Backbone as CSV, one residue per row, in Angstrom:
resi,resn,N_x,N_y,N_z,CA_x,CA_y,CA_z,C_x,C_y,C_z
1,MET,0.845,-1.178,0.000,0.000,0.000,0.000,0.881,1.228,0.000
2,PRO,0.685,2.165,-0.921,1.470,3.391,-0.906,1.054,4.253,0.275
3,HIS,2.033,4.959,0.817,1.759,5.825,1.955,0.999,7.066,1.514
4,ASP,0.141,7.551,2.385,-0.575,8.789,2.156,0.442,9.916,2.187
5,PRO,0.528,10.766,1.140,1.529,11.819,1.127,1.377,12.802,2.292
6,ALA,0.167,12.962,2.795,-0.038,13.871,3.917,0.522,13.279,5.208
7,HIS,0.632,11.952,5.256,1.138,11.278,6.446,2.150,10.223,6.021
8,PRO,3.385,10.649,5.725,4.365,9.690,5.202,4.725,8.593,6.189
9,ALA,4.493,8.794,7.483,4.835,7.772,8.462,3.648,6.878,8.800
10,ALA,2.557,6.983,8.050,1.377,6.169,8.331,1.737,4.694,8.194
11,PRO,1.312,3.881,9.159,1.653,2.459,9.099,0.886,1.760,7.983
12,THR,1.467,0.695,7.502,0.749,-0.126,6.532,0.162,-1.300,7.279
13,HIS,-0.943,-1.799,6.805,-1.642,-2.891,7.477,-1.957,-3.931,6.437
14,GLY,-1.046,-4.863,6.266,-1.239,-5.914,5.275,-1.466,-5.322,3.900
15,SER,-2.416,-5.858,3.174,-2.716,-5.328,1.854,-3.959,-4.445,1.879
16,ALA,-4.626,-4.369,3.036,-5.837,-3.555,3.136,-5.456,-2.089,3.312
17,ALA,-6.257,-1.221,2.739,-6.025,0.210,2.864,-6.499,0.678,4.231
18,LEU,-5.716,1.527,4.842,-6.094,2.094,6.131,-7.049,3.260,5.918
19,PRO,-7.934,3.483,6.867,-8.773,4.677,6.781,-7.908,5.911,7.029
20,PRO,-8.419,7.093,6.736,-7.641,8.299,7.009,-7.266,8.386,8.484
21,ARG,-6.200,9.101,8.766,-5.720,9.262,10.145,-6.846,9.815,11.016
22,GLY,-7.043,9.182,12.168,-8.065,9.627,13.103,-9.438,9.034,12.858
23,GLU,-9.565,8.131,11.893,-10.854,7.491,11.597,-10.717,5.980,11.722
24,TRP,-11.801,5.344,12.186,-11.833,3.892,12.317,-12.431,3.290,11.066
25,PRO,-12.038,2.069,10.712,-12.670,1.405,9.553,-14.136,1.119,9.860
26,PRO,-14.960,0.973,8.826,-16.396,0.733,9.036,-16.689,-0.491,9.896
27,ASP,-15.977,-1.580,9.712,-16.188,-2.780,10.511,-14.852,-3.235,11.089
28,PRO,-14.417,-2.621,12.209,-13.078,-2.912,12.722,-12.874,-4.348,13.162
29,PHE,-13.942,-5.060,13.534,-13.786,-6.447,13.978,-13.427,-7.368,12.821
30,VAL,-13.710,-6.946,11.610,-13.388,-7.754,10.435,-12.081,-7.301,9.798
31,THR,-11.844,-5.990,9.756,-10.715,-5.462,8.990,-9.425,-5.288,9.774
32,LEU,-9.491,-5.245,11.099,-8.279,-5.031,11.890,-7.742,-6.354,12.426
33,PRO,-6.418,-6.440,12.601,-5.834,-7.678,13.162,-6.206,-7.818,14.638
34,PHE,-5.972,-9.008,15.203,-6.322,-9.270,16.599,-5.488,-8.426,17.554
35,PHE,-4.257,-8.092,17.180,-3.405,-7.229,17.988,-3.031,-6.008,17.164
36,LEU,-3.190,-4.817,17.763,-2.871,-3.559,17.091,-1.506,-3.079,17.574
37,SER,-0.655,-2.719,16.634,0.640,-2.167,17.003,0.453,-0.734,17.505
38,GLU,1.479,-0.216,18.150,1.439,1.181,18.597,1.210,2.118,17.420
39,ASP,1.915,1.876,16.314,1.789,2.741,15.143,0.375,2.710,14.576
40,LEU,-0.193,1.518,14.472,-1.538,1.391,13.911,-2.572,2.045,14.817
41,LEU,-2.498,1.805,16.124,-3.473,2.400,17.038,-3.339,3.916,17.053
42,ALA,-2.115,4.432,17.046,-1.915,5.886,17.010,-2.521,6.466,15.732
43,HIS,-2.339,5.785,14.614,-2.917,6.241,13.343,-4.444,6.278,13.426
44,LEU,-5.044,5.211,13.939,-6.500,5.139,14.028,-7.068,6.208,14.963
45,LEU,-6.328,6.534,16.020,-6.791,7.539,16.975,-6.474,8.960,16.537
46,GLY,-5.568,9.111,15.579,-5.143,10.443,15.184,-4.235,11.072,16.229
47,LYS,-3.545,10.229,16.992,-2.636,10.678,18.053,-1.222,10.236,17.707
48,SER,-0.269,10.715,18.476,1.108,10.283,18.269,1.397,9.040,19.108
49,VAL,2.427,8.313,18.700,2.865,7.152,19.470,3.287,7.608,20.857
50,ARG,3.889,8.769,20.942,4.330,9.307,22.233,3.140,9.504,23.182
51,THR,2.002,9.924,22.647,0.797,10.084,23.473,0.367,8.729,24.035
52,LEU,0.398,7.690,23.214,0.045,6.352,23.708,1.026,5.898,24.786
53,GLN,2.306,6.189,24.592,3.301,5.812,25.594,3.035,6.527,26.918
54,ARG,2.706,7.806,26.843,2.424,8.570,28.057,1.181,8.025,28.756
55,ARG,0.132,7.708,27.992,-1.082,7.162,28.592,-0.831,5.823,29.272
56,ARG,0.035,4.998,28.674,0.392,3.720,29.312,1.090,3.965,30.635
57,ARG,2.030,4.890,30.623,2.799,5.187,31.839,1.887,5.699,32.957
58,LEU,0.848,6.471,32.599,-0.071,7.034,33.586,-1.209,6.084,33.948
59,GLY,-1.254,4.907,33.306,-2.319,3.944,33.581,-3.640,4.319,32.934
60,GLN,-3.584,5.104,31.855,-4.793,5.566,31.171,-4.916,4.943,29.786
61,SER,-4.553,3.688,29.667,-4.606,3.028,28.360,-5.338,1.699,28.494
62,PRO,-5.772,1.153,27.370,-6.368,-0.189,27.418,-5.272,-1.206,27.741
63,PRO,-5.656,-2.438,28.041,-4.649,-3.472,28.310,-3.703,-3.613,27.118
64,PHE,-2.476,-3.935,27.406,-1.488,-4.129,26.349,-0.571,-5.266,26.742
65,THR,0.165,-5.759,25.772,1.155,-6.793,26.014,2.413,-6.398,25.265
66,LYS,3.520,-6.980,25.647,4.779,-6.686,24.972,5.338,-7.963,24.379
67,ASN,5.828,-7.850,23.170,6.539,-8.927,22.494,7.955,-8.404,22.296
68,GLY,8.828,-8.688,23.255,10.145,-8.052,23.250,9.948,-6.580,23.581
69,LYS,10.384,-5.695,22.699,10.197,-4.257,22.902,8.916,-3.744,22.241
70,GLU,8.294,-4.573,21.410,7.090,-4.161,20.683,5.865,-4.199,21.601
71,VAL,5.113,-3.107,21.624,3.891,-3.022,22.421,2.713,-3.336,21.510
72,LEU,1.850,-4.252,21.959,0.680,-4.653,21.184,-0.574,-4.496,22.042
73,TYR,-1.624,-3.996,21.423,-2.907,-3.826,22.098,-3.890,-4.851,21.542
74,PRO,-4.489,-5.701,22.374,-5.533,-6.596,21.872,-6.666,-5.757,21.266
75,ARG,-7.121,-6.149,20.101,-8.089,-5.357,19.341,-9.378,-5.069,20.113
76,ASP,-10.037,-6.095,20.638,-11.354,-5.896,21.245,-11.322,-4.973,22.466
77,PRO,-10.398,-5.168,23.424,-10.346,-4.225,24.546,-9.976,-2.802,24.111
78,ALA,-9.112,-2.670,23.101,-8.737,-1.338,22.619,-9.951,-0.642,21.993
79,LEU,-10.724,-1.381,21.192,-11.921,-0.796,20.580,-12.928,-0.373,21.647
80,ALA,-13.115,-1.209,22.652,-14.045,-0.881,23.722,-13.553,0.326,24.528
81,PHE,-12.256,0.364,24.818,-11.689,1.441,25.616,-11.843,2.792,24.921
82,PHE,-11.616,2.823,23.619,-11.671,4.085,22.882,-13.033,4.339,22.242
83,GLY,-14.013,3.490,22.541,-15.376,3.729,22.077,-15.611,3.512,20.604
84,ALA,-14.757,2.744,19.956,-14.914,2.516,18.517,-15.809,1.333,18.228
85,ALA,-16.193,0.597,19.239,-16.983,-0.616,19.019,-18.471,-0.340,19.043
86,ALA,-18.848,0.913,19.057,-20.278,1.281,19.150,-21.040,0.900,17.913
């Protein structure tokens, strides 16, 4: 997937096109992977990765897990936490 010129650092997600920054896909339970990376979640929220890191440190984030240094958010709790599952 080519990167959006307005957001050259936008993460790629397999072969599916990502929605614009700050917007959720129409059916996130079908189109999003089971674990969301920091980059992908920041893109979907329209926030920076640094904001997600700060929220984790303050205990204001959905549950997360680490795979080595990589932080992953389980999709369903993240959607519920940020109100995207409505």
